[in-house]
Kinemage of the C-alpha trace (Angstrom):
@kinemage 1
@onewidth
@group {chain A} dominant
@subgroup {mainchain}
@vectorlist {calphas} color= white
{ca met a 1} P 0.479 -6.754 -13.149
{ca arg a 2} L 1.174 -9.967 -11.282
{ca ile a 3} L 4.406 -11.059 -9.590
{ca gly a 4} L 5.298 -14.266 -7.783
{ca ile a 5} L 5.975 -14.046 -4.053
{ca arg a 6} L 7.806 -16.272 -1.593
{ca val a 7} L 7.961 -15.140 2.026
{ca thr a 8} L 10.188 -17.013 4.475
{ca gly a 9} L 10.773 -17.284 8.200
{ca his a 10} L 8.527 -15.528 10.672
{ca leu a 11} L 7.377 -13.162 7.932
{ca ile a 12} L 4.890 -15.865 6.957
{ca asp a 13} L 2.882 -14.644 9.992
{ca phe a 14} L 2.303 -11.370 8.076
{ca cys a 15} L 1.693 -12.852 4.669
{ca ser a 16} L 1.544 -16.275 3.054
{ca val a 17} L 0.501 -15.603 -0.552
{ca asp a 18} L 2.279 -16.971 -3.598
{ca ala a 19} L 1.406 -14.126 -5.980
{ca leu a 20} L 0.572 -10.445 -5.750
{ca asp a 21} L -1.093 -7.958 -8.073
{ca val a 22} L 0.806 -4.666 -8.042
{ca pro a 23} L 0.202 -1.477 -10.013
{ca glu a 24} L 2.297 -0.799 -13.104
{ca gly a 25} L 5.529 0.906 -12.029
{ca ala a 26} L 5.438 -0.470 -8.479
{ca ser a 27} L 8.718 -0.735 -6.611
{ca ile a 28} L 9.943 -3.477 -4.338
{ca ala a 29} L 9.147 -1.237 -1.359
{ca asp a 30} L 5.589 -0.786 -2.696
{ca ala a 31} L 5.123 -4.564 -2.949
{ca ile a 32} L 6.398 -5.135 0.581
{ca asp a 33} L 3.951 -2.510 1.816
{ca leu a 34} L 1.088 -4.221 -0.067
{ca leu a 35} L 2.060 -7.505 1.615
{ca gly a 36} L 1.610 -5.833 5.013
{ca ile a 37} L 5.116 -6.701 6.185
{ca pro a 38} L 6.753 -4.022 8.364
{ca ile a 39} L 9.826 -2.847 6.470
{ca glu a 40} L 12.014 -3.123 9.581
{ca gln a 41} L 11.193 -6.859 9.714
{ca val a 42} L 12.593 -7.486 6.215
{ca gly a 43} L 16.105 -8.840 5.718
{ca leu a 44} L 17.086 -9.969 2.240
{ca val a 45} L 14.915 -9.331 -0.807
{ca ser a 46} L 15.650 -10.864 -4.180
{ca ile a 47} L 14.053 -10.429 -7.571
{ca asp a 48} L 14.474 -13.317 -10.000
{ca gly a 49} L 17.372 -14.649 -7.907
{ca gln a 50} L 19.239 -11.323 -7.648
{ca ala a 51} L 19.583 -9.719 -4.217
{ca val a 52} L 18.447 -6.085 -4.012
{ca ser a 53} L 20.010 -3.854 -1.360
{ca arg a 54} L 17.876 -1.890 1.082
{ca ala a 55} L 19.031 1.343 -0.573
{ca lys a 56} L 17.629 0.275 -3.968
{ca arg a 57} L 14.250 -1.155 -2.906
{ca ser a 58} L 12.343 2.099 -3.420
{ca asp a 59} L 13.925 2.685 -6.843
{ca thr a 60} L 13.814 -0.863 -8.251
{ca arg a 61} L 10.674 -1.280 -10.372
{ca leu a 62} L 8.925 -4.600 -10.724
{ca ser a 63} L 7.900 -6.189 -14.012
{ca glu a 64} L 5.147 -8.616 -14.911
{ca gly a 65} L 6.138 -12.126 -13.904
{ca asn a 66} L 9.000 -11.187 -11.561
{ca glu a 67} L 9.620 -13.619 -8.706
{ca met a 68} L 10.224 -11.812 -5.413
{ca val a 69} L 11.581 -13.545 -2.321
{ca val a 70} L 11.279 -11.721 1.002
{ca met a 71} L 13.293 -13.100 3.927
{ca ala a 72} L 13.497 -12.195 7.576
{ca pro a 73} L 16.885 -10.958 8.821
{ca leu a 74} L 19.281 -13.765 9.604
{ca thr a 75} L 20.299 -13.974 13.230
{ca gly a 76} L 22.216 -16.405 15.345
{ca gly a 77} L 25.523 -16.954 16.880
């Protein structure tokens, strides 16, 4: 199945695709792994505009046509 992808910040250095084919039943964590982004580099992840906590990324299954945004952690001061 195919999902839309938007990667922001320095994570673009790892991946700059706008769509990804994932197996049926893939989780958010699976998709991040397929993108080649180290999990410790990921900040916020949202699916169709809804933020998904780190604790739920392995359990949240993706569906055909989902839009996933992967952002680097926000830092600053």
